[in-house]
N, CA, C, O and CB atoms as a CASP TS submission, in Angstrom:
PFRMAT TS
TARGET T0000
AUTHOR 0000-0000-0000
METHOD Language model
MODEL 1
PARENT N/A
ATOM      1  N   LEU     1      -8.516   6.047  78.006  1.00  0.00           N
ATOM      2  CA  LEU     1      -9.921   6.210  77.665  1.00  0.00           C
ATOM      3  C   LEU     1     -10.567   7.309  78.509  1.00  0.00           C
ATOM      4  O   LEU     1     -11.366   8.098  78.006  1.00  0.00           O
ATOM      5  CB  LEU     1     -10.669   4.890  77.854  1.00  0.00           C
ATOM      6  N   VAL     2     -10.217   7.353  79.784  1.00  0.00           N
ATOM      7  CA  VAL     2     -10.813   8.355  80.677  1.00  0.00           C
ATOM      8  C   VAL     2     -10.326   9.773  80.348  1.00  0.00           C
ATOM      9  O   VAL     2     -11.137  10.698  80.376  1.00  0.00           O
ATOM     10  CB  VAL     2     -10.484   8.019  82.139  1.00  0.00           C
ATOM     11  N   PRO     3      -9.032   9.986  80.035  1.00  0.00           N
ATOM     12  CA  PRO     3      -8.635  11.353  79.652  1.00  0.00           C
ATOM     13  C   PRO     3      -9.356  11.841  78.396  1.00  0.00           C
ATOM     14  O   PRO     3      -9.699  13.018  78.286  1.00  0.00           O
ATOM     15  CB  PRO     3      -7.127  11.415  79.427  1.00  0.00           C
ATOM     16  N   LEU     4      -9.583  10.932  77.454  1.00  0.00           N
ATOM     17  CA  LEU     4     -10.322  11.295  76.247  1.00  0.00           C
ATOM     18  C   LEU     4     -11.762  11.666  76.592  1.00  0.00           C
ATOM     19  O   LEU     4     -12.315  12.609  76.026  1.00  0.00           O
ATOM     20  CB  LEU     4     -10.298  10.139  75.231  1.00  0.00           C
ATOM     21  N   GLN     5     -12.363  10.930  77.513  1.00  0.00           N
ATOM     22  CA  GLN     5     -13.724  11.240  77.953  1.00  0.00           C
ATOM     23  C   GLN     5     -13.769  12.619  78.612  1.00  0.00           C
ATOM     24  O   GLN     5     -14.722  13.374  78.416  1.00  0.00           O
ATOM     25  CB  GLN     5     -14.240  10.160  78.932  1.00  0.00           C
ATOM     26  N   ALA     6     -12.750  12.940  79.383  1.00  0.00           N
ATOM     27  CA  ALA     6     -12.708  14.244  80.050  1.00  0.00           C
ATOM     28  C   ALA     6     -12.605  15.384  79.039  1.00  0.00           C
ATOM     29  O   ALA     6     -13.250  16.420  79.198  1.00  0.00           O
ATOM     30  CB  ALA     6     -11.527  14.304  81.026  1.00  0.00           C
ATOM     31  N   ILE     7     -11.804  15.192  78.013  1.00  0.00           N
ATOM     32  CA  ILE     7     -11.654  16.228  76.988  1.00  0.00           C
ATOM     33  C   ILE     7     -12.956  16.410  76.214  1.00  0.00           C
ATOM     34  O   ILE     7     -13.430  17.532  76.035  1.00  0.00           O
ATOM     35  CB  ILE     7     -10.508  15.872  76.022  1.00  0.00           C
ATOM     36  N   ILE     8     -13.531  15.296  75.758  1.00  0.00           N
ATOM     37  CA  ILE     8     -14.793  15.365  75.018  1.00  0.00           C
ATOM     38  C   ILE     8     -15.888  15.956  75.897  1.00  0.00           C
ATOM     39  O   ILE     8     -16.672  16.791  75.445  1.00  0.00           O
ATOM     40  CB  ILE     8     -15.207  13.967  74.513  1.00  0.00           C
ATOM     41  N   GLY     9     -15.941  15.522  77.152  1.00  0.00           N
ATOM     42  CA  GLY     9     -16.959  16.024  78.068  1.00  0.00           C
ATOM     43  C   GLY     9     -16.833  17.510  78.318  1.00  0.00           C
ATOM     44  O   GLY     9     -17.834  18.227  78.332  1.00  0.00           O
ATOM     45  N   GLY    10     -15.617  17.978  78.514  1.00  0.00           N
ATOM     46  CA  GLY    10     -15.411  19.405  78.751  1.00  0.00           C
ATOM     47  C   GLY    10     -15.835  20.255  77.572  1.00  0.00           C
ATOM     48  O   GLY    10     -16.496  21.281  77.736  1.00  0.00           O
ATOM     49  N   ILE    11     -15.450  19.822  76.385  1.00  0.00           N
ATOM     50  CA  ILE    11     -15.818  20.578  75.181  1.00  0.00           C
ATOM     51  C   ILE    11     -17.326  20.537  74.951  1.00  0.00           C
ATOM     52  O   ILE    11     -17.944  21.565  74.671  1.00  0.00           O
ATOM     53  CB  ILE    11     -15.081  20.021  73.949  1.00  0.00           C
ATOM     54  N   ALA    12     -17.914  19.349  75.071  1.00  0.00           N
ATOM     55  CA  ALA    12     -19.356  19.213  74.830  1.00  0.00           C
ATOM     56  C   ALA    12     -20.168  19.981  75.871  1.00  0.00           C
ATOM     57  O   ALA    12     -21.158  20.628  75.531  1.00  0.00           O
ATOM     58  CB  ALA    12     -19.760  17.733  74.840  1.00  0.00           C
ATOM     59  N   GLN    13     -19.756  19.912  77.130  1.00  0.00           N
ATOM     60  CA  GLN    13     -20.485  20.638  78.170  1.00  0.00           C
ATOM     61  C   GLN    13     -20.386  22.144  77.965  1.00  0.00           C
ATOM     62  O   GLN    13     -21.370  22.865  78.131  1.00  0.00           O
ATOM     63  CB  GLN    13     -19.952  20.264  79.554  1.00  0.00           C
ATOM     64  N   TRP    14     -19.216  22.609  77.609  1.00  0.00           N
ATOM     65  CA  TRP    14     -19.042  24.042  77.374  1.00  0.00           C
ATOM     66  C   TRP    14     -19.899  24.503  76.199  1.00  0.00           C
ATOM     67  O   TRP    14     -20.561  25.538  76.272  1.00  0.00           O
ATOM     68  CB  TRP    14     -17.560  24.370  77.113  1.00  0.00           C
ATOM     69  N   TYR    15     -19.883  23.730  75.120  1.00  0.00           N
ATOM     70  CA  TYR    15     -20.635  24.109  73.926  1.00  0.00           C
ATOM     71  C   TYR    15     -22.142  24.087  74.184  1.00  0.00           C
ATOM     72  O   TYR    15     -22.840  25.059  73.895  1.00  0.00           O
ATOM     73  CB  TYR    15     -20.289  23.173  72.766  1.00  0.00           C
ATOM     74  N   PHE    16     -22.636  22.981  74.725  1.00  0.00           N
ATOM     75  CA  PHE    16     -24.078  22.842  74.894  1.00  0.00           C
ATOM     76  C   PHE    16     -24.628  23.684  76.046  1.00  0.00           C
ATOM     77  O   PHE    16     -25.784  24.103  76.006  1.00  0.00           O
ATOM     78  CB  PHE    16     -24.425  21.395  75.118  1.00  0.00           C
ATOM     79  N   SER    17     -23.818  23.932  77.061  1.00  0.00           N
ATOM     80  CA  SER    17     -24.325  24.755  78.170  1.00  0.00           C
ATOM     81  C   SER    17     -24.504  26.209  77.753  1.00  0.00           C
ATOM     82  O   SER    17     -25.337  26.918  78.316  1.00  0.00           O
ATOM     83  CB  SER    17     -23.378  24.675  79.369  1.00  0.00           C
ATOM     84  N   SER    18     -23.730  26.654  76.773  1.00  0.00           N
ATOM     85  CA  SER    18     -23.893  28.035  76.315  1.00  0.00           C
ATOM     86  C   SER    18     -25.200  28.227  75.559  1.00  0.00           C
ATOM     87  O   SER    18     -25.722  29.340  75.492  1.00  0.00           O
ATOM     88  CB  SER    18     -22.721  28.437  75.431  1.00  0.00           C
ATOM     89  N   THR    19     -25.733  27.145  74.988  1.00  0.00           N
ATOM     90  CA  THR    19     -26.991  27.272  74.252  1.00  0.00           C
ATOM     91  C   THR    19     -28.190  26.711  75.015  1.00  0.00           C
ATOM     92  O   THR    19     -29.296  27.236  74.894  1.00  0.00           O
ATOM     93  CB  THR    19     -26.874  26.574  72.921  1.00  0.00           C
ATOM     94  N   LEU    20     -27.983  25.645  75.802  1.00  0.00           N
ATOM     95  CA  LEU    20     -29.101  24.966  76.460  1.00  0.00           C
ATOM     96  C   LEU    20     -29.131  25.140  77.972  1.00  0.00           C
ATOM     97  O   LEU    20     -30.087  24.719  78.622  1.00  0.00           O
ATOM     98  CB  LEU    20     -29.056  23.513  76.141  1.00  0.00           C
ATOM     99  N   GLY    21     -28.109  25.747  78.534  1.00  0.00           N
ATOM    100  CA  GLY    21     -28.059  25.922  79.985  1.00  0.00           C
ATOM    101  C   GLY    21     -27.698  24.625  80.695  1.00  0.00           C
ATOM    102  O   GLY    21     -26.849  23.871  80.221  1.00  0.00           O
ATOM    103  N   ILE    22     -28.341  24.363  81.829  1.00  0.00           N
ATOM    104  CA  ILE    22     -28.017  23.183  82.629  1.00  0.00           C
ATOM    105  C   ILE    22     -28.329  21.890  81.877  1.00  0.00           C
ATOM    106  O   ILE    22     -27.673  20.873  82.099  1.00  0.00           O
ATOM    107  CB  ILE    22     -28.786  23.215  83.948  1.00  0.00           C
ATOM    108  N   SER    23     -29.311  21.922  81.000  1.00  0.00           N
ATOM    109  CA  SER    23     -29.609  20.743  80.184  1.00  0.00           C
ATOM    110  C   SER    23     -28.447  20.430  79.245  1.00  0.00           C
ATOM    111  O   SER    23     -28.198  19.268  78.925  1.00  0.00           O
ATOM    112  CB  SER    23     -30.905  20.957  79.375  1.00  0.00           C
ATOM    113  N   GLY    24     -27.748  21.453  78.812  1.00  0.00           N
ATOM    114  CA  GLY    24     -26.587  21.261  77.957  1.00  0.00           C
ATOM    115  C   GLY    24     -25.447  20.566  78.671  1.00  0.00           C
ATOM    116  O   GLY    24     -24.697  19.808  78.057  1.00  0.00           O
ATOM    117  N   VAL    25     -25.310  20.817  79.969  1.00  0.00           N
ATOM    118  CA  VAL    25     -24.282  20.131  80.756  1.00  0.00           C
ATOM    119  C   VAL    25     -24.588  18.640  80.801  1.00  0.00           C
ATOM    120  O   VAL    25     -23.699  17.812  80.605  1.00  0.00           O
ATOM    121  CB  VAL    25     -24.198  20.714  82.195  1.00  0.00           C
ATOM    122  N   LEU    26     -25.838  18.305  81.057  1.00  0.00           N
ATOM    123  CA  LEU    26     -26.237  16.900  81.078  1.00  0.00           C
ATOM    124  C   LEU    26     -26.053  16.264  79.705  1.00  0.00           C
ATOM    125  O   LEU    26     -25.573  15.134  79.608  1.00  0.00           O
ATOM    126  CB  LEU    26     -27.694  16.763  81.533  1.00  0.00           C
ATOM    127  N   LEU    27     -26.422  16.966  78.660  1.00  0.00           N
ATOM    128  CA  LEU    27     -26.244  16.447  77.308  1.00  0.00           C
ATOM    129  C   LEU    27     -24.764  16.227  76.998  1.00  0.00           C
ATOM    130  O   LEU    27     -24.408  15.234  76.361  1.00  0.00           O
ATOM    131  CB  LEU    27     -26.864  17.405  76.284  1.00  0.00           C
ATOM    132  N   GLY    28     -23.912  17.128  77.433  1.00  0.00           N
ATOM    133  CA  GLY    28     -22.475  16.961  77.234  1.00  0.00           C
ATOM    134  C   GLY    28     -21.939  15.734  77.941  1.00  0.00           C
ATOM    135  O   GLY    28     -21.092  15.024  77.397  1.00  0.00           O
ATOM    136  N   LEU    29     -22.421  15.475  79.149  1.00  0.00           N
ATOM    137  CA  LEU    29     -22.007  14.271  79.877  1.00  0.00           C
ATOM    138  C   LEU    29     -22.459  13.007  79.159  1.00  0.00           C
ATOM    139  O   LEU    29     -21.704  12.041  79.054  1.00  0.00           O
ATOM    140  CB  LEU    29     -22.566  14.291  81.300  1.00  0.00           C
ATOM    141  N   ILE    30     -23.685  13.016  78.671  1.00  0.00           N
ATOM    142  CA  ILE    30     -24.208  11.849  77.956  1.00  0.00           C
ATOM    143  C   ILE    30     -23.412  11.598  76.681  1.00  0.00           C
ATOM    144  O   ILE    30     -23.081  10.454  76.370  1.00  0.00           O
ATOM    145  CB  ILE    30     -25.699  12.042  77.621  1.00  0.00           C
ATOM    146  N   ILE    31     -23.108  12.648  75.951  1.00  0.00           N
ATOM    147  CA  ILE    31     -22.344  12.498  74.713  1.00  0.00           C
ATOM    148  C   ILE    31     -20.949  11.967  74.992  1.00  0.00           C
ATOM    149  O   ILE    31     -20.480  11.074  74.286  1.00  0.00           O
ATOM    150  CB  ILE    31     -22.257  13.831  73.974  1.00  0.00           C
ATOM    151  N   SER    32     -20.276  12.495  76.004  1.00  0.00           N
ATOM    152  CA  SER    32     -18.923  12.021  76.306  1.00  0.00           C
ATOM    153  C   SER    32     -18.935  10.563  76.749  1.00  0.00           C
ATOM    154  O   SER    32     -18.021   9.810  76.415  1.00  0.00           O
ATOM    155  CB  SER    32     -18.282  12.892  77.390  1.00  0.00           C
ATOM    156  N   PHE    33     -19.952  10.158  77.493  1.00  0.00           N
ATOM    157  CA  PHE    33     -20.073   8.760  77.906  1.00  0.00           C
ATOM    158  C   PHE    33     -20.324   7.870  76.698  1.00  0.00           C
ATOM    159  O   PHE    33     -19.713   6.809  76.566  1.00  0.00           O
ATOM    160  CB  PHE    33     -21.205   8.594  78.935  1.00  0.00           C
ATOM    161  N   ALA    34     -21.223   8.300  75.813  1.00  0.00           N
ATOM    162  CA  ALA    34     -21.579   7.486  74.648  1.00  0.00           C
ATOM    163  C   ALA    34     -20.418   7.338  73.672  1.00  0.00           C
ATOM    164  O   ALA    34     -20.284   6.298  73.027  1.00  0.00           O
ATOM    165  CB  ALA    34     -22.773   8.095  73.932  1.00  0.00           C
ATOM    166  N   LEU    35     -19.581   8.360  73.555  1.00  0.00           N
ATOM    167  CA  LEU    35     -18.477   8.302  72.602  1.00  0.00           C
ATOM    168  C   LEU    35     -17.244   7.586  73.136  1.00  0.00           C
ATOM    169  O   LEU    35     -16.340   7.267  72.363  1.00  0.00           O
ATOM    170  CB  LEU    35     -18.100   9.685  72.190  1.00  0.00           C
ATOM    171  N   THR    36     -17.185   7.328  74.424  1.00  0.00           N
ATOM    172  CA  THR    36     -15.975   6.712  74.975  1.00  0.00           C
ATOM    173  C   THR    36     -16.278   5.449  75.769  1.00  0.00           C
ATOM    174  O   THR    36     -16.084   4.345  75.258  1.00  0.00           O
ATOM    175  CB  THR    36     -15.245   7.703  75.859  1.00  0.00           C
ATOM    176  N   VAL    37     -16.736   5.580  76.968  1.00  0.00           N
ATOM    177  CA  VAL    37     -16.845   4.462  77.903  1.00  0.00           C
ATOM    178  C   VAL    37     -17.911   3.458  77.485  1.00  0.00           C
ATOM    179  O   VAL    37     -17.741   2.258  77.695  1.00  0.00           O
ATOM    180  CB  VAL    37     -17.151   4.978  79.291  1.00  0.00           C
ATOM    181  N   PHE    38     -19.004   3.928  76.898  1.00  0.00           N
ATOM    182  CA  PHE    38     -20.126   3.064  76.542  1.00  0.00           C
ATOM    183  C   PHE    38     -19.685   1.905  75.653  1.00  0.00           C
ATOM    184  O   PHE    38     -20.148   0.779  75.835  1.00  0.00           O
ATOM    185  CB  PHE    38     -21.208   3.872  75.840  1.00  0.00           C
ATOM    186  N   TRP    39     -18.800   2.165  74.698  1.00  0.00           N
ATOM    187  CA  TRP    39     -18.319   1.092  73.832  1.00  0.00           C
ATOM    188  C   TRP    39     -16.885   0.688  74.179  1.00  0.00           C
ATOM    189  O   TRP    39     -16.469  -0.426  73.861  1.00  0.00           O
ATOM    190  CB  TRP    39     -18.401   1.520  72.369  1.00  0.00           C
ATOM    191  N   GLY    40     -16.139   1.559  74.811  1.00  0.00           N
ATOM    192  CA  GLY    40     -14.727   1.289  75.082  1.00  0.00           C
ATOM    193  C   GLY    40     -14.490   0.217  76.124  1.00  0.00           C
ATOM    194  O   GLY    40     -13.623  -0.637  75.936  1.00  0.00           O
ATOM    195  N   LEU    41     -15.235   0.236  77.219  1.00  0.00           N
ATOM    196  CA  LEU    41     -15.039  -0.771  78.264  1.00  0.00           C
ATOM    197  C   LEU    41     -15.433  -2.175  77.809  1.00  0.00           C
ATOM    198  O   LEU    41     -14.676  -3.114  78.055  1.00  0.00           O
ATOM    199  CB  LEU    41     -15.837  -0.397  79.495  1.00  0.00           C
ATOM    200  N   PRO    42     -16.586  -2.363  77.153  1.00  0.00           N
ATOM    201  CA  PRO    42     -16.890  -3.711  76.661  1.00  0.00           C
ATOM    202  C   PRO    42     -15.873  -4.203  75.633  1.00  0.00           C
ATOM    203  O   PRO    42     -15.523  -5.383  75.625  1.00  0.00           O
ATOM    204  CB  PRO    42     -18.280  -3.737  76.051  1.00  0.00           C
ATOM    205  N   LEU    43     -15.401  -3.313  74.775  1.00  0.00           N
ATOM    206  CA  LEU    43     -14.408  -3.699  73.780  1.00  0.00           C
ATOM    207  C   LEU    43     -13.103  -4.121  74.450  1.00  0.00           C
ATOM    208  O   LEU    43     -12.501  -5.122  74.063  1.00  0.00           O
ATOM    209  CB  LEU    43     -14.154  -2.547  72.803  1.00  0.00           C
ATOM    210  N   THR    44     -12.671  -3.368  75.441  1.00  0.00           N
ATOM    211  CA  THR    44     -11.461  -3.717  76.183  1.00  0.00           C
ATOM    212  C   THR    44     -11.619  -5.062  76.875  1.00  0.00           C
ATOM    213  O   THR    44     -10.694  -5.874  76.878  1.00  0.00           O
ATOM    214  CB  THR    44     -11.131  -2.633  77.211  1.00  0.00           C
ATOM    215  N   TYR    45     -12.777  -5.297  77.455  1.00  0.00           N
ATOM    216  CA  TYR    45     -13.037  -6.576  78.117  1.00  0.00           C
ATOM    217  C   TYR    45     -12.983  -7.726  77.115  1.00  0.00           C
ATOM    218  O   TYR    45     -12.376  -8.759  77.401  1.00  0.00           O
ATOM    219  CB  TYR    45     -14.403  -6.550  78.820  1.00  0.00           C
ATOM    220  N   LEU    46     -13.598  -7.570  75.959  1.00  0.00           N
ATOM    221  CA  LEU    46     -13.594  -8.636  74.956  1.00  0.00           C
ATOM    222  C   LEU    46     -12.182  -8.938  74.463  1.00  0.00           C
ATOM    223  O   LEU    46     -11.826 -10.100  74.269  1.00  0.00           O
ATOM    224  CB  LEU    46     -14.485  -8.255  73.774  1.00  0.00           C
ATOM    225  N   ILE    47     -11.390  -7.909  74.265  1.00  0.00           N
ATOM    226  CA  ILE    47     -10.012  -8.113  73.808  1.00  0.00           C
ATOM    227  C   ILE    47      -9.214  -8.875  74.859  1.00  0.00           C
ATOM    228  O   ILE    47      -8.484  -9.808  74.526  1.00  0.00           O
ATOM    229  CB  ILE    47      -9.333  -6.761  73.496  1.00  0.00           C
ATOM    230  N   LYS    48      -9.346  -8.487  76.118  1.00  0.00           N
ATOM    231  CA  LYS    48      -8.613  -9.173  77.184  1.00  0.00           C
ATOM    232  C   LYS    48      -9.139 -10.583  77.407  1.00  0.00           C
ATOM    233  O   LYS    48      -8.359 -11.482  77.722  1.00  0.00           O
ATOM    234  CB  LYS    48      -8.699  -8.377  78.484  1.00  0.00           C
ATOM    235  N   ALA    49     -10.435 -10.801  77.253  1.00  0.00           N
ATOM    236  CA  ALA    49     -11.014 -12.127  77.450  1.00  0.00           C
ATOM    237  C   ALA    49     -10.569 -13.089  76.355  1.00  0.00           C
ATOM    238  O   ALA    49     -10.385 -14.276  76.621  1.00  0.00           O
ATOM    239  CB  ALA    49     -12.542 -12.042  77.485  1.00  0.00           C
ATOM    240  N   ASN    50     -10.394 -12.606  75.143  1.00  0.00           N
ATOM    241  CA  ASN    50      -9.968 -13.468  74.041  1.00  0.00           C
ATOM    242  C   ASN    50      -8.491 -13.829  74.129  1.00  0.00           C
ATOM    243  O   ASN    50      -8.078 -14.846  73.572  1.00  0.00           O
ATOM    244  CB  ASN    50     -10.248 -12.791  72.714  1.00  0.00           C
ATOM    245  N   LYS    51      -7.690 -13.025  74.813  1.00  0.00           N
ATOM    246  CA  LYS    51      -6.269 -13.333  74.986  1.00  0.00           C
ATOM    247  C   LYS    51      -6.051 -14.420  76.030  1.00  0.00           C
ATOM    248  O   LYS    51      -5.063 -15.151  75.979  1.00  0.00           O
ATOM    249  CB  LYS    51      -5.502 -12.079  75.380  1.00  0.00           C
ATOM    250  N   GLY    52      -6.997 -14.523  76.995  1.00  0.00           N
ATOM    251  CA  GLY    52      -6.857 -15.407  78.134  1.00  0.00           C
ATOM    252  C   GLY    52      -6.856 -16.843  77.776  1.00  0.00           C
ATOM    253  O   GLY    52      -6.743 -17.698  78.655  1.00  0.00           O
TER
END
């Protein structure tokens, strides 16, 4: 999950920073978090909790 976040974050930060500057870097970080960890960690926890 974390390598995927790094790839998405790098691409999003590069893309948005070229148009928005430093705000684009922050937007890229937010997008990478929202697309991966925001839903991925709770989902992983629920799957492991249901197996227990």
